[in-house]
C-alpha positions as CSV (number, residue, x, y, z in Angstrom):
1,X,-4.9,-46.4,-47.7
2,X,-3.7,-49.3,-48.8
3,X,-0.8,-50.9,-47.0
4,X,0.8,-50.7,-50.6
5,X,0.1,-47.4,-51.4
6,X,2.3,-46.4,-48.5
7,X,5.1,-49.2,-49.5
8,X,5.2,-46.7,-52.2
9,X,5.4,-43.4,-50.5
10,X,7.8,-45.0,-48.4
11,X,10.1,-46.2,-50.8
12,X,9.6,-43.1,-52.8
13,X,10.9,-40.5,-50.1
14,X,14.1,-43.8,-48.7
15,X,14.6,-42.8,-53.2
16,X,14.6,-39.5,-52.5
17,X,16.9,-39.5,-49.1
18,X,19.5,-42.1,-51.2
19,X,20.0,-40.1,-53.9
20,X,20.0,-36.7,-51.9
21,X,22.6,-38.3,-49.2
22,X,24.4,-39.0,-52.1
23,X,24.4,-35.6,-53.9
24,X,25.5,-33.6,-51.1
25,X,28.6,-36.4,-51.0
26,X,29.6,-35.8,-54.6
27,X,29.5,-32.1,-54.7
28,X,31.6,-32.2,-51.2
29,X,33.8,-34.6,-52.5
30,X,34.0,-33.6,-56.4
31,X,33.7,-29.5,-55.4
32,X,36.6,-28.4,-55.2
33,X,38.0,-26.2,-52.1
34,X,34.9,-23.8,-53.0
35,X,32.8,-26.0,-50.6
36,X,35.5,-26.7,-47.1
37,X,37.3,-23.2,-48.0
38,X,35.5,-20.9,-50.0
39,X,37.1,-17.0,-50.5
40,X,37.6,-14.5,-48.1
41,X,34.9,-11.9,-47.7
42,X,35.3,-8.8,-45.8
43,X,32.5,-7.1,-42.9
44,X,30.2,-5.5,-46.7
45,X,30.9,-9.0,-48.1
46,X,33.2,-7.9,-50.8
47,X,35.8,-10.9,-52.1
48,X,39.5,-9.7,-50.9
49,X,40.8,-10.9,-53.8
50,X,39.2,-9.4,-56.5
51,X,40.0,-5.7,-54.8
52,X,44.1,-6.9,-56.4
53,X,43.1,-9.0,-59.4
54,X,43.9,-8.1,-62.5
55,X,40.2,-6.4,-64.1
56,X,40.7,-3.4,-61.4
57,X,44.5,-2.6,-61.7
58,X,44.4,-2.4,-64.9
59,X,41.2,-1.0,-65.0
60,X,42.2,1.7,-62.5
61,X,46.1,1.8,-64.5
62,X,43.7,3.1,-67.4
63,X,41.6,5.2,-65.6
64,X,45.2,7.3,-63.6
65,X,46.7,7.0,-66.9
66,X,43.9,8.5,-69.1
67,X,43.9,11.5,-66.2
68,X,48.1,11.7,-65.9
69,X,48.3,12.5,-69.4
70,X,45.7,15.2,-69.5
71,X,47.9,16.7,-66.7
72,X,45.4,16.2,-64.1
73,X,46.6,15.9,-60.5
74,X,44.7,14.3,-57.8
75,X,44.8,14.4,-53.8
76,X,43.2,10.9,-54.0
77,X,43.0,8.4,-56.8
78,X,40.8,8.9,-59.4
79,X,39.7,4.9,-60.0
80,X,40.8,3.1,-56.7
81,X,41.4,-0.3,-57.6
82,X,38.7,-1.1,-54.2
83,X,36.8,1.4,-55.2
84,X,36.7,-0.8,-58.9
85,X,35.8,-3.2,-57.5
86,X,33.4,-3.1,-54.9
87,X,31.5,-1.8,-58.2
88,X,31.8,-4.6,-59.8
89,X,30.9,-7.1,-57.4
90,X,28.2,-4.9,-56.5
91,X,26.8,-5.7,-60.4
92,X,26.2,-9.0,-59.4
93,X,27.3,-12.1,-58.7
94,X,25.5,-15.5,-59.2
95,X,27.9,-17.0,-61.7
96,X,30.6,-16.5,-59.8
97,X,29.0,-17.4,-57.0
98,X,27.9,-19.9,-58.2
99,X,31.3,-21.5,-60.3
100,X,33.4,-20.4,-57.1
101,X,31.9,-24.0,-55.6
102,X,34.3,-25.8,-57.7
103,X,36.8,-23.3,-57.7
104,X,37.7,-20.3,-55.5
105,X,39.3,-18.3,-57.1
106,X,36.5,-17.6,-59.8
107,X,35.8,-15.0,-57.5
108,X,39.3,-13.2,-58.9
109,X,37.6,-13.3,-62.6
110,X,36.5,-9.8,-64.6
111,X,34.5,-10.5,-67.1
112,X,34.8,-8.0,-70.5
113,X,30.9,-6.9,-69.6
114,X,32.3,-6.0,-66.9
115,X,34.7,-4.0,-67.5
116,X,32.5,-1.9,-69.4
117,X,30.3,-1.3,-67.1
118,X,32.5,0.3,-64.3
119,X,34.1,1.9,-66.9
120,X,31.0,3.7,-68.0
121,X,30.6,4.7,-63.8
122,X,34.2,6.9,-64.7
123,X,32.7,8.4,-67.7
124,X,34.3,6.1,-70.3
125,X,34.2,3.8,-73.3
126,X,35.5,0.9,-73.5
127,X,35.3,1.0,-77.4
128,X,36.8,-3.0,-78.9
129,X,39.6,-3.3,-82.1
130,X,40.8,-6.4,-83.5
131,X,44.0,-5.1,-83.9
132,X,46.3,-4.0,-81.7
133,X,49.3,-4.3,-83.0
134,X,47.8,-0.5,-84.9
135,X,47.9,0.4,-80.4
136,X,50.2,4.0,-80.9
137,X,51.9,4.4,-76.9
138,X,51.9,7.8,-77.1
139,X,47.8,8.4,-77.8
140,X,46.4,5.2,-77.5
141,X,45.6,4.0,-73.8
142,X,43.5,0.1,-74.3
143,X,42.5,-3.1,-71.7
144,X,43.8,-5.9,-73.1
145,X,43.2,-9.5,-72.3
146,X,45.6,-11.3,-72.5
147,X,45.2,-15.8,-72.4
148,X,47.8,-18.5,-71.9
149,X,47.1,-22.0,-72.5
150,X,43.5,-21.9,-73.8
151,X,41.8,-24.3,-71.2
152,X,44.0,-23.2,-68.0
153,X,43.5,-20.3,-65.6
154,X,45.9,-18.0,-67.9
155,X,43.8,-15.3,-68.6
156,X,45.1,-11.7,-67.3
157,X,43.8,-8.2,-68.1
158,X,46.2,-5.6,-68.6
159,X,47.1,-1.7,-69.7
160,X,48.4,-0.5,-72.4
161,X,50.9,1.2,-72.6
162,X,52.2,0.7,-68.9
163,X,51.9,-2.9,-69.2
164,X,55.2,-3.5,-70.3
165,X,55.7,-7.0,-72.6
166,X,52.2,-7.8,-73.3
167,X,52.4,-9.8,-76.2
168,X,54.7,-12.3,-74.0
169,X,53.1,-12.1,-70.8
170,X,52.6,-15.8,-70.3
171,X,55.6,-16.7,-72.4
172,X,55.1,-18.4,-76.3
173,X,51.7,-19.7,-75.5
174,X,50.3,-16.1,-74.9
175,X,46.7,-14.6,-77.6
176,X,45.3,-11.5,-77.2
177,X,41.6,-12.6,-77.0
178,X,40.6,-8.6,-76.9
179,X,42.0,-5.1,-77.6
180,X,40.1,-2.4,-75.7
181,X,40.1,0.8,-76.3
182,X,39.7,3.5,-73.7
183,X,38.2,6.9,-74.9
184,X,36.5,9.7,-71.8
185,X,32.8,10.3,-72.9
186,X,32.1,13.9,-73.5
């Protein structure tokens, strides 16, 4: 091998090394606290903050409200939020794992498709409707996704009719994004 080829190979390796170091430094400096202070997990690898996030809480309230209306009394909660959260987390968290490198609070997010999947596991279906105003508190149970300022972290799952102030949760900026009726699969 000629000296020129060896020098080119060394030069390429040095460039790759410098690029890798700059990229790693950039990630550490500009990734938020996710890399240096990751979200807490329990001994089984579940994100513990998700247990008490709004998605599992709203789903727990909705399922419990359904059974309460049916007159069913359980010795044990039929859908505890921690179990709901674990079911959500078991379905795959790749996008959350990647996003949590930039903001560790992302692990508390529950996507609409995750809510649909967990409802199915408990024998329910979430049926999307357009008009929140047409819900009847005497007969409807719904999961509502509201948001405040669009480019913020102001998103929240709520259970209708058990949660109050749905239309004003974030104050005057509150908007209703999605409304899902909870229906029991027969």
